[in-house]
PAZAPA-4460 file (N, C-alpha, C; in steps of 0.05 Angstrom, whole numbers, plus 32768, in hexadecimal, padded with zeros to 4 digits):
% residues 267
    n_x    n_y    n_z   ca_x   ca_y   ca_z    c_x    c_y    c_z   seq   type   mol
   7E00   7E88   8155   7E11   7E99   8142   7E32   7E9A   8148     1      X     A
   7E41   7E91   8138   7E5E   7E95   813E   7E65   7EB0   8141     2      X     A
   7E7A   7EAF   8153   7E81   7EC7   815F   7E98   7ED4   814B     3      X     A
   7E96   7EF0   814C   7EA5   7F00   8136   7EBB   7F07   8140     4      X     A
   7ED3   7F02   8133   7EF6   7F06   8139   7EFB   7F1F   8129     5      X     A
   7F02   7F33   8139   7F0B   7F4B   812D   7F2B   7F43   8123     6      X     A
   7F31   7F4E   810A   7F4A   7F47   80FA   7F56   7F64   80ED     7      X     A
   7F71   7F5E   80EB   7F7E   7F70   80DA   7F82   7F63   80BE     8      X     A
   7F72   7F76   80AD   7F76   7F6A   8090   7F88   7F72   807F     9      X     A
   7F9D   7F6B   8076   7FB0   7F75   8065   7FB1   7F71   8042    10      X     A
   7FB1   7F7E   8035   7FAC   7F75   801A   7FCB   7F76   800F    11      X     A
   7FD0   7F6A   7FF5   7FE9   7F69   7FE8   7FF6   7F5D   8000    12      X     A
   7FF9   7F46   8010   8001   7F45   802A   8018   7F2A   801F    13      X     A
   8019   7F27   8005   802B   7F0F   7FFF   8040   7F0E   8003    14      X     A
   804D   7F27   7FFA   8069   7F2C   7FFB   8071   7F4E   8006    15      X     A
   8084   7F54   8008   8094   7F6D   8009   808B   7F79   801E    16      X     A
   807D   7F97   801A   8072   7FA9   802C   8058   7F9F   8043    17      X     A
   8048   7F84   8032   8035   7F82   803D   803B   7F64   8050    18      X     A
   804C   7F56   8047   8058   7F3F   8056   8061   7F49   8071    19      X     A
   806C   7F66   806E   807E   7F6D   8085   806C   7F7B   809D    20      X     A
   8055   7F87   808D   8040   7F92   809E   8030   7F79   80AE    21      X     A
   802E   7F61   80A2   8024   7F49   80AD   8031   7F40   80C8    22      X     A
   8049   7F39   80BE   805C   7F3A   80D8   805F   7F4B   80F2    23      X     A
   8058   7F66   80E8   8054   7F82   8102   803E   7F78   810E    24      X     A
   8027   7F7A   80FC   8010   7F7A   810C   800C   7F62   811A    25      X     A
   801A   7F47   810F   8015   7F2C   811E   8024   7F33   813E    26      X     A
   8039   7F3F   8139   804D   7F40   814F   803E   7F53   8166    27      X     A
   802D   7F62   815E   8021   7F74   8175   8003   7F6D   817A    28      X     A
   7FFE   7F54   816E   7FE9   7F45   817F   7FCB   7F42   816D    29      X     A
   7FD2   7F4C   8151   7FBD   7F48   813F   7FB4   7F2D   8137    30      X     A
   7FA3   7F28   8135   7F98   7F12   8121   7F93   7F17   8101    31      X     A
   7FA7   7F10   80F2   7FAC   7F23   80DA   7F9F   7F0B   80C0    32      X     A
   7F96   7F17   80B0   7F8A   7F0C   8095   7F97   7F13   807B    33      X     A
   7FA5   7F03   8077   7FB6   7F09   805D   7FA7   7F04   8041    34      X     A
   7FA7   7F1B   8032   7F95   7F1A   801C   7FA8   7F21   8000    35      X     A
   7FAA   7F11   7FEF   7FB9   7F11   7FD3   7FB4   7EFF   7FC4    36      X     A
   7FBC   7EF9   7FAF   7FB6   7EEB   7F98   7FC6   7ED3   7F9C    37      X     A
   7FDD   7ECF   7FA8   7FEB   7EBD   7FA4   7FE8   7EAB   7FC5    38      X     A
   7FD9   7E91   7FBF   7FD4   7E82   7FDB   7FEE   7E77   7FE6    39      X     A
   8001   7E67   7FD2   801D   7E5B   7FDB   8027   7E76   7FEC    40      X     A
   8030   7E8D   7FE3   8035   7E9E   7FF9   802C   7EAA   8009    41      X     A
   8014   7EA7   800F   8003   7EB3   801C   8006   7E97   8034    42      X     A
   7FFF   7E80   8032   8005   7E6F   8043   8021   7E6A   804E    43      X     A
   8034   7E6E   803F   8053   7E6C   804C   8053   7E83   8060    44      X     A
   804C   7E99   8058   804F   7EB2   8070   803C   7EB0   8086    45      X     A
   8022   7E9F   8080   8017   7E98   809D   8021   7E82   80A8    46      X     A
   802C   7E76   809E   803E   7E61   80B7   8054   7E69   80BD    47      X     A
   8062   7E7C   80AD   8079   7E8D   80BC   8071   7E9F   80D4    48      X     A
   805E   7EAB   80D2   8054   7EB6   80E7   804B   7EA7   8102    49      X     A
   8036   7E93   80FA   8035   7E83   810C   804F   7E75   8119    50      X     A
   8062   7E6C   8113   807C   7E60   8117   8084   7E6E   812A    51      X     A
   8082   7E8B   812D   808C   7E9C   813E   807D   7E9C   8155    52      X     A
   8068   7E8C   8154   8055   7E94   8171   8042   7EA9   8171    53      X     A
   8037   7EB4   815A   8028   7EC8   8158   800E   7EB4   814D    54      X     A
   7FF5   7EC7   814C   7FE1   7EBC   8144   7FE6   7EB1   8128    55      X     A
   7FDA   7E99   811C   7FDE   7E95   8100   7FCB   7EA4   80ED    56      X     A
   7FD8   7EB5   80DB   7FC7   7EC3   80D0   7FAF   7EAF   80BB    57      X     A
   7F97   7EBF   80B9   7F8A   7EB8   809E   7F8E   7EBB   8080    58      X     A
   7F8E   7EA6   8078   7F9D   7EAD   8052   7F81   7EA8   8046    59      X     A
   7F80   7EBF   8031   7F6A   7EC6   801C   7F76   7EC9   8008    60      X     A
   7F77   7EBA   7FF2   7F80   7EC2   7FD7   7F66   7EC8   7FC6    61      X     A
   7F6B   7EE1   7FBC   7F56   7EF2   7FB0   7F64   7F02   7FA0    62      X     A
   7F5B   7F0C   7F88   7F63   7F23   7F75   7F56   7F37   7F7D    63      X     A
   7F65   7F50   7F8A   7F53   7F65   7F92   7F4E   7F75   7F7B    64      X     A
   7F60   7F6E   7F63   7F5F   7F84   7F4B   7F42   7F7C   7F3C    65      X     A
   7F3C   7F63   7F3F   7F26   7F5E   7F2B   7F09   7F6C   7F38    66      X     A
   7EF4   7F6A   7F22   7EE0   7F7A   7F2F   7ECD   7F73   7F3F    67      X     A
   7ED6   7F5A   7F44   7EC3   7F4C   7F64   7ED6   7F48   7F79    68      X     A
   7EED   7F4D   7F78   7F02   7F46   7F89   7EFB   7F4F   7FA2    69      X     A
   7EF3   7F66   7FAB   7EEF   7F71   7FC7   7ED8   7F65   7FD0    70      X     A
   7EC6   7F61   7FBD   7EA7   7F55   7FC3   7EAD   7F39   7FD2    71      X     A
   7EC1   7F2D   7FC0   7EC8   7F11   7FC5   7ED4   7F0B   7FDF    72      X     A
   7EE7   7F1F   7FEC   7EF3   7F1F   8000   7EE2   7F22   8015    73      X     A
   7ECF   7F36   8012   7EC1   7F3F   8028   7EAE   7F21   8033    74      X     A
   7EAA   7F19   801C   7E95   7EFF   8020   7E9E   7EE7   802E    75      X     A
   7EC0   7EE3   802A   7ED0   7ED1   803B   7ED5   7EE0   8053    76      X     A
   7EDC   7EF1   805A   7EDE   7EFE   8075   7EBF   7EF7   8086    77      X     A
   7EAD   7EFF   8079   7E93   7EF9   8085   7E85   7EDC   808B    78      X     A
   7E92   7ED3   8078   7E8B   7EAC   8080   7E98   7EA5   8092    79      X     A
   7EB1   7EB0   809B   7EC7   7EA1   80B0   7EC1   7EB4   80CC    80      X     A
   7EB0   7ECA   80CA   7EAA   7ED3   80E0   7EC1   7EE8   80E3    81      X     A
   7EC9   7EF1   80D4   7EE2   7F08   80D3   7EDE   7F27   80D0    82      X     A
   7EE2   7F31   80E1   7ED6   7F4F   80DC   7EF3   7F66   80DD    83      X     A
   7EFB   7F73   80CC   7F0C   7F7E   80CE   7F11   7F98   80E1    84      X     A
   7F25   7F9E   80F0   7F22   7FAF   8109   7F3B   7FBE   80FC    85      X     A
   7F51   7FB6   80E7   7F5D   7FC3   80DB   7F5E   7FC2   80BC    86      X     A
   7F67   7FD4   80AF   7F65   7FCC   808C   7F7E   7FD8   8089    87      X     A
   7F8F   7FC8   807B   7FA7   7FCA   8073   7FAA   7FD3   8053    88      X     A
   7FA7   7FE5   8042   7FA5   7FE4   802B   7FC4   7FDF   801D    89      X     A
   7FC7   7FCE   8017   7FE9   7FCE   800D   7FEE   7FC2   7FED    90      X     A
   7FD2   7FB2   7FE3   7FD4   7FAD   7FCD   7FD8   7FBE   7FB9    91      X     A
   7FEB   7FBE   7FA2   7FEB   7FD4   7F8A   8006   7FC3   7F83    92      X     A
   8004   7FD7   7F65   801F   7FCD   7F55   8024   7FE7   7F41    93      X     A
   803D   7FEC   7F41   8046   7FFC   7F28   804F   7FF2   7F11    94      X     A
   8055   8006   7EFC   8060   8003   7EE5   8076   8018   7EDA    95      X     A
   808D   8011   7ED6   809C   8025   7ECC   8099   8027   7EA9    96      X     A
   8098   803A   7EA1   809A   8049   7E89   8082   805B   7E7E    97      X     A
   8082   8065   7E66   806F   807E   7E5D   805B   806C   7E58    98      X     A
   8041   8086   7E66   8029   807D   7E6A   801E   8077   7E4C    99      X     A
   802D   8089   7E37   801E   808A   7E1E   8025   806C   7E13   100      X     A
   803C   805D   7E1C   8048   8045   7E11   8045   8028   7E24   101      X     A
   8036   8032   7E3B   8034   801A   7E4B   801A   800E   7E41   102      X     A
   800F   7FF3   7E4A   7FFA   7FE9   7E42   7FE1   7FF2   7E4D   103      X     A
   7FD0   7FFF   7E43   7FB9   800F   7E4D   7FAE   7FF8   7E5E   104      X     A
   7FA7   7FE4   7E5C   7F96   7FD4   7E6D   7FA1   7FD1   7E88   105      X     A
   7FC2   7FCB   7E8C   7FCE   7FC3   7E9F   7FCD   7FE6   7EAF   106      X     A
   7FCE   7FFA   7EA0   7FCC   800D   7EAD   7FB0   8011   7EC3   107      X     A
   7F9D   800D   7EB2   7F82   800A   7EC0   7F7D   7FFC   7ED2   108      X     A
   7F89   7FE4   7ECC   7F8B   7FCD   7EE7   7F97   7FD6   7EFE   109      X     A
   7FAC   7FEB   7EF7   7FBC   7FF4   7F11   7FA9   8004   7F18   110      X     A
   7F94   8018   7F0E   7F86   8029   7F20   7F74   8019   7F32   111      X     A
   7F64   8003   7F27   7F5C   7FF7   7F2E   7F5E   7FEA   7F48   112      X     A
   7F76   7FDD   7F4E   7F89   7FD2   7F63   7F87   7FED   7F7C   113      X     A
   7F9B   7FFA   7F6E   7FA8   8013   7F7E   7F91   8022   7F8A   114      X     A
   7F7F   802C   7F7E   7F6A   803B   7F7C   7F4E   802E   7F82   115      X     A
   7F42   8026   7F6F   7F2A   8020   7F73   7F24   8003   7F89   116      X     A
   7F3E   7FF2   7F91   7F34   7FE3   7FA5   7F40   7FEC   7FC4   117      X     A
   7F50   7FFC   7FBD   7F5B   8008   7FD7   7F41   801E   7FE0   118      X     A
   7F36   802B   7FD3   7F20   8033   7FDD   7F0B   8021   7FE8   119      X     A
   7F05   8010   7FD5   7EEB   7FFD   7FDE   7EF6   7FEF   7FF8   120      X     A
   7F0D   7FE9   8000   7F0D   7FD8   801A   7F10   7FEE   802B   121      X     A
   7F17   8002   802D   7F1C   801D   8040   7EFB   8023   8047   122      X     A
   7EED   8023   8037   7ECB   802F   8038   7EB8   800E   8042   123      X     A
   7EC3   7FFA   8035   7EB0   7FE3   803E   7EAE   7FDA   805A   124      X     A
   7EC8   7FE0   8061   7EC8   7FD0   807C   7ECB   7FE7   8091   125      X     A
   7EBF   7FFE   8088   7EC4   8019   809F   7EB1   8014   80B7   126      X     A
   7E9B   8001   80B3   7E87   8005   80CE   7E96   7FF0   80E4   127      X     A
   7EAB   7FDD   80D7   7EB2   7FC7   80E8   7ECB   7FDA   80F6   128      X     A
   7EDA   7FE4   80E2   7EF3   7FF6   80F6   7EE9   8009   8109   129      X     A
   7ECF   8019   80FC   7ECB   8028   8117   7EBD   8017   8130   130      X     A
   7EAE   8000   812E   7EA3   7FF0   8143   7EC0   7FEA   8159   131      X     A
   7ED4   7FE5   814D   7EE9   7FDC   815B   7F06   7FF1   8160   132      X     A
   7EF5   8009   815D   7F0E   801D   8160   7F2B   801A   814E   133      X     A
   7F28   800B   8132   7F3D   8002   8127   7F4D   801A   8116   134      X     A
   7F57   8018   80FE   7F62   8025   80F1   7F67   8021   80D4   135      X     A
   7F6C   802B   80C6   7F71   802A   80A6   7F89   8034   80A1   136      X     A
   7F9D   801E   8091   7FB6   8027   808E   7FBB   8025   806E   137      X     A
   7FBE   803E   8059   7FBF   803D   803C   7FDB   8040   803A   138      X     A
   7FEE   8026   802D   8002   8033   8022   8002   8037   8005   139      X     A
   8011   805A   8007   800E   8069   7FF2   802E   8066   7FE5   140      X     A
   8037   807C   7FE3   8055   8084   7FD8   8060   809B   7FD8   141      X     A
   807A   80A7   7FE3   8085   80BF   7FD9   807D   80C9   7FBC   142      X     A
   8075   80B6   7FB2   806E   80C1   7F8E   8051   80CB   7F93   143      X     A
   8047   80C8   7FAB   802E   80D7   7FAB   8029   80F8   7FAD   144      X     A
   804A   80FB   7FB3   804B   811D   7FB5   8056   812E   7F9E   145      X     A
   8054   811D   7F87   8058   812A   7F70   805D   8114   7F56   146      X     A
   8050   8127   7F42   804C   8113   7F26   8066   8105   7F1B   147      X     A
   8064   80F2   7F0D   8076   80D9   7F0C   807B   80D4   7EEE   148      X     A
   8086   80E8   7EDF   808F   80DC   7EC0   809C   80C1   7EC0   149      X     A
   8097   80AD   7EB1   809F   8096   7EAE   808E   8084   7EC3   150      X     A
   8083   8089   7ED7   806B   807E   7EE8   8052   808A   7EF2   151      X     A
   804B   809D   7ED3   8035   80AA   7ED8   801C   80AC   7EE5   152      X     A
   8014   8089   7EDE   7FF8   8086   7EEB   7FFD   8076   7F09   153      X     A
   8018   8069   7F0F   8015   8063   7F2C   801C   807C   7F3A   154      X     A
   802F   8091   7F38   8026   80AA   7F45   800C   80B5   7F4A   155      X     A
   7FFC   80BB   7F32   7FE2   80C1   7F34   7FCD   80B1   7F4A   156      X     A
   7FD5   808E   7F46   7FC5   8086   7F5F   7FD3   808F   7F79   157      X     A
   7FED   808C   7F7E   7FF0   8093   7F9D   7FE7   80AD   7FA5   158      X     A
   7FED   80BF   7F8C   7FE0   80D7   7F93   7FC4   80DB   7FA3   159      X     A
   7FAE   80C3   7F92   7F98   80C2   7F97   7F95   80BA   7FBB   160      X     A
   7FA7   80A6   7FC1   7FAA   8095   7FD4   7FB4   80A8   7FEF   161      X     A
   7FC2   80BB   7FE4   7FC8   80CA   8000   7FB3   80E4   8001   162      X     A
   7FA8   80EB   7FEC   7F8F   8104   7FEE   7F79   80F2   7FFF   163      X     A
   7F72   80D6   7FF5   7F5B   80C9   8002   7F5A   80C6   8024   164      X     A
   7F7A   80BE   8024   7F77   80B5   8043   7F79   80CC   8055   165      X     A
   7F8F   80E1   804D   7F8B   80FF   805C   7F6F   80FE   805D   166      X     A
   7F5B   8101   8053   7F3E   8107   8053   7F37   80F7   8066   167      X     A
   7F37   80D8   8062   7F29   80C8   8079   7F38   80CE   8092   168      X     A
   7F4E   80D3   8098   7F5F   80DA   80AF   7F4B   80EC   80BC   169      X     A
   7F45   8105   80AC   7F34   8116   80BF   7F1D   8117   80C4   170      X     A
   7F09   8104   80AB   7EF2   80F9   80B2   7EEA   80E9   80C5   171      X     A
   7EFC   80D8   80CD   7EF6   80C3   80DC   7F08   80C0   80FC   172      X     A
   7F17   80DE   80F9   7F1E   80DC   8116   7F12   80E1   8132   173      X     A
   7EF8   80EF   812E   7EE0   80EE   813E   7ED9   80D3   8149   174      X     A
   7EDD   80C3   8137   7ECF   80A6   813B   7EE6   8094   8147   175      X     A
   7EF7   80A2   814E   7F11   8090   815E   7F19   8081   814B   176      X     A
   7F1B   807F   812C   7F2F   8074   8120   7F44   8080   8111   177      X     A
   7F53   806F   8112   7F76   8076   8108   7F72   8072   80E6   178      X     A
   7F80   8087   80DC   7F84   8087   80BC   7F9B   8090   80B5   179      X     A
   7FAA   807D   80A8   7FC6   808A   80A3   7FD4   8080   8084   180      X     A
   7FDF   8091   8079   7FF3   808F   8064   8004   808B   8062   181      X     A
   8007   806F   8058   802E   806C   805A   8038   806E   8042   182      X     A
   8047   8082   803F   8059   8086   8027   8073   8081   8027   183      X     A
   807D   806C   8020   8098   805A   801D   80A4   806F   8007   184      X     A
   80BA   8070   8006   80D0   806E   7FF2   80D1   8058   7FDD   185      X     A
   80E8   8054   7FD5   80F0   8037   7FC8   80F0   8020   7FDA   186      X     A
   80E8   800A   7FD8   80EC   7FF6   7FEB   80F6   7FE0   7FDA   187      X     A
   810E   7FD3   7FDD   8117   7FBE   7FCC   8107   7FA2   7FD2   188      X     A
   80F5   7FA2   7FBE   80E2   7F8B   7FC4   80D6   7F85   7FA8   189      X     A
   80CA   7F6C   7F9F   80C2   7F5E   7F8A   80B3   7F77   7F7B   190      X     A
   80A7   7F89   7F88   8096   7F9F   7F78   80A4   7FAE   7F62   191      X     A
   80BC   7FAB   7F69   80D1   7FBD   7F53   80D4   7FA8   7F37   192      X     A
   80D6   7F92   7F42   80D6   7F83   7F29   80BF   7F81   7F19   193      X     A
   80AE   7F7B   7F2D   808E   7F7D   7F16   808A   7F94   7F0C   194      X     A
   8090   7FA8   7F11   808D   7FC6   7F05   80A5   7FCB   7EF7   195      X     A
   80BE   7FB9   7EEA   80CC   7FC4   7EDE   80E3   7FD4   7EDE   196      X     A
   80E5   7FD7   7F00   80F4   7FEA   7F08   8110   7FE4   7F12   197      X     A
   8127   7FED   7EFE   8141   7FDD   7F0C   8149   7FE7   7F26   198      X     A
   8156   7FD1   7F32   8158   7FD7   7F55   8170   7FEF   7F58   199      X     A
   8179   7FFA   7F42   8191   8017   7F46   817B   8029   7F3C   200      X     A
   8162   802B   7F37   8153   803E   7F2C   8154   8056   7F3A   201      X     A
   8145   8053   7F57   814D   806B   7F6B   8160   806B   7F78   202      X     A
   816C   807E   7F87   8188   808B   7F93   8180   806E   7FAD   203      X     A
   8196   8067   7FB7   8192   8050   7FCA   8193   805F   7FE5   204      X     A
   8197   8077   7FE9   8194   8085   8002   8174   8086   800D   205      X     A
   8162   8085   7FF0   8149   8082   7FF5   813B   806B   7FFF   206      X     A
   814D   8059   7FFE   8140   8039   8001   8140   8037   801D   207      X     A
   8121   8029   8022   811E   8020   8040   811C   8001   803F   208      X     A
   811D   7FF3   8052   8114   7FD6   8054   80FA   7FD5   8057   209      X     A
   80E4   7FBB   8048   80CE   7FB5   804D   80CD   7FB2   8071   210      X     A
   80DA   7FA4   807C   80CF   7FA5   809D   80D6   7FBF   80A4   211      X     A
   80E7   7FD1   809E   80E8   7FED   80AA   80D0   7FFA   80A5   212      X     A
   80CB   7FF7   8086   80B0   800E   807F   809A   8003   8096   213      X     A
   809E   7FEB   8096   807F   7FD9   80A5   807B   7FE6   80C5   214      X     A
   8091   7FE3   80C9   8095   7FEA   80E2   808D   800D   80EF   215      X     A
   809A   8014   80DB   8090   8036   80DA   8074   803D   80CF   216      X     A
   806B   8030   80C5   8045   802B   80BD   8040   8026   80D2   217      X     A
   8044   8017   80E2   802F   800A   80F8   8030   8024   810C   218      X     A
   8049   802E   8111   8053   8040   8127   803A   805A   8123   219      X     A
   803F   8060   8106   8031   8076   8104   8015   8072   8105   220      X     A
   800C   805D   80FC   7FEC   8056   80FD   7FE4   8058   811E   221      X     A
   7FF5   8048   8131   7FF1   8052   8150   7FF2   8065   8159   222      X     A
   7FFB   8077   814A   8008   8090   815B   7FF5   80A1   8145   223      X     A
   7FDE   809C   8137   7FC5   80B2   812E   7FD2   80BD   811C   224      X     A
   7FEA   80B7   8112   7FF9   80CC   80F8   7FE6   80C8   80E1   225      X     A
   7FE4   80E3   80D2   7FDC   80E3   80BD   7FE6   80D7   80A3   226      X     A
   8000   80DE   80A2   801A   80D4   8093   802B   80D1   809D   227      X     A
   8036   80B4   808F   8053   80A8   809E   8068   80A9   807A   228      X     A
   807D   80B9   8083   808D   80B2   806C   80A9   80A7   8076   229      X     A
   80AC   808E   8074   80C5   807F   807F   80E5   808B   8077   230      X     A
   80EF   8098   8083   810C   809D   807A   8115   80BB   807D   231      X     A
   8128   80BD   8083   812C   80E1   8085   8130   80E9   8068   232      X     A
   813A   80DE   805E   8138   80E9   8040   8121   80EC   802E   233      X     A
   8117   80D3   8032   80F7   80D9   8023   80EA   80EA   8035   234      X     A
   80E4   80E9   804C   80D4   8105   8059   80DE   811E   804F   235      X     A
   80F9   8121   804A   8105   813D   8044   80F8   8144   8021   236      X     A
   80F4   812C   8012   80F7   8131   7FF7   80D6   8137   7FFB   237      X     A
   80C1   8129   8002   80A5   8131   8009   80A2   814D   8011   238      X     A
   80B3   8156   8025   80AE   8174   802D   80BE   8186   8013   239      X     A
   80D7   817D   8003   80DC   818D   7FF0   80C4   8190   7FD9   240      X     A
   80B5   8181   7FD7   809D   817E   7FC5   808A   8199   7FCD   241      X     A
   808C   819E   7FE3   8074   81B6   7FEC   8084   81D1   7FEE   242      X     A
   809E   81D0   7FEB   80AE   81E7   7FED   80B3   81F3   7FCE   243      X     A
   80B5   81E0   7FBD   80BE   81EA   7FA5   809F   81ED   7F90   244      X     A
   80A2   81FA   7F7C   808B   81FE   7F66   8088   81DC   7F5A   245      X     A
   8072   81D4   7F57   806A   81C2   7F48   8074   81BC   7F34   246      X     A
   8078   81D1   7F22   807F   81CE   7F08   80A3   81C4   7F0E   247      X     A
   80B3   81CF   7F1F   80C9   81C6   7F2A   80CD   81AB   7F2A   248      X     A
   80BB   819F   7F3D   80B8   8187   7F44   80B6   8174   7F2A   249      X     A
   80A3   8179   7F19   80A1   8170   7EFE   80B8   8168   7EF3   250      X     A
   80C5   8189   7EEB   80D9   8185   7ED5   80F5   8177   7EE6   251      X     A
   80F6   8174   7EFF   810B   8162   7F09   8104   8146   7F00   252      X     A
   80ED   813C   7F0A   80E5   811C   7F08   80E2   8117   7EE5   253      X     A
   80E6   812C   7EDA   80DE   8127   7EB7   80FF   811E   7EAF   254      X     A
   810F   8138   7EBA   812C   8134   7EB6   8132   8116   7EB8   255      X     A
   812D   810E   7ED4   8138   80F2   7EE1   8130   80E1   7ECE   256      X     A
   8117   80DE   7EC2   810A   80CE   7EB3   811B   80C9   7E9A   257      X     A
   8120   80DF   7E86   8127   80EC   7E70   814E   80D8   7E73   258      X     A
   8156   80E1   7E8D   816E   80D2   7E90   8173   80B3   7E8A   259      X     A
   8161   80A8   7E99   815E   8090   7E99   8157   807E   7E81   260      X     A
   813F   808E   7E72   8132   807D   7E56   8149   807E   7E42   261      X     A
   8161   8099   7E44   816C   809C   7E33   8167   80B1   7E14   262      X     A
   816E   80BA   7E08   8168   80C4   7DEA   814B   80B8   7DE1   263      X     A
   813C   80C9   7DD9   811E   80B9   7DCA   8126   80A7   7DB1   264      X     A
   8140   80AC   7D9F   8146   809A   7D8B   814D   807B   7D94   265      X     A
   8151   8081   7DB1   815B   805E   7DB6   813C   8051   7DC1   266      X     A
   8124   805B   7DBE   8110   804B   7DBD   80FC   8049   7DAE   267      X     A
***
């Protein structure tokens, strides 16, 4: 029987925070598995990491938002003798616009990827993660802490990710498994472009680079933190959401969205 190789599985690894996380984990000695839809980008990232002298990552092209995506990924890993010791759930997307006006199927697809696939991968490989005393890092958002008019479904999915991850953190602590929710603020990556979010939509002082977010996430996981919020301003924002009535926070987000979209007659 061929030997089993423990690996760090990173979903949504073709660009942005996922690619930055791949560099960080590779730099710290992990053999990385890159999973995303775009094979050329995965191969280019694997080559770039190998060129730096680290173990060349495995690249697996798979659509995790599809009904059989997670099962397909698990089958490929098993066929190659790769066993996740770390699961990094970064795959996800957002959409800017009112829930009642955005395409319903696209919003349901967002739930499938941001919630269902993340939950599936977190639980599917839990036995191997326990076996290797590894960890799970789930990428949420500061949007997880407050409802988001203009991105209602996205904020709701990230609230789920935060709640689910915090609960897993408690459940698995006794098994020596690290579980952490990484909650970044705005990051200037193609995520914004795909979501239809202008680069100046968020205040500049909340922005952090993908590489900085990835480093903070890695350190938080290693240090057994439950939640990591990169950046002082973003951390302050999440604390504020706990101090003020929820209705106030919602009203603030609604006013901000109203200012962005303009008067109703313009739409």
